[in-house]
C-alpha angles and dihedrals in degrees: 000000000000089000090057092050091048091051091050091051092050091051091048094058113109119243114272112254122203121229094238144014094235138020135194121198129202105213127188107236101197094177091059096034093236146096115253125208106217128189124219092269090058096253116143104232097177145341144205137192091234127059093223094056091047090052090050090052092048091050092049090052091046093051090050090052091045090053086067089059101263126130110240138185132193118209128187126211112239128211092263093052100255123116129241125202111252100172139001134187090213 
């Protein structure tokens, strides 16, 4: 009986909605000694030797994507591995 209730609750959950249509990440590439700008498919679309320049590049790409009507976020990898929001079109 509990299994049936659990299944009903699972089925009643609304679909998960993401916070944006597109995302760009600024990842620290220690092996190359640089910061990579990565799109949501995992493709490196640019890089810089400073974090600030990589963030600027990511924001320029995000604004270009947003100009087509999509919601976009830019997140930056922190020293402990988590990501912080750097820019949002919201």
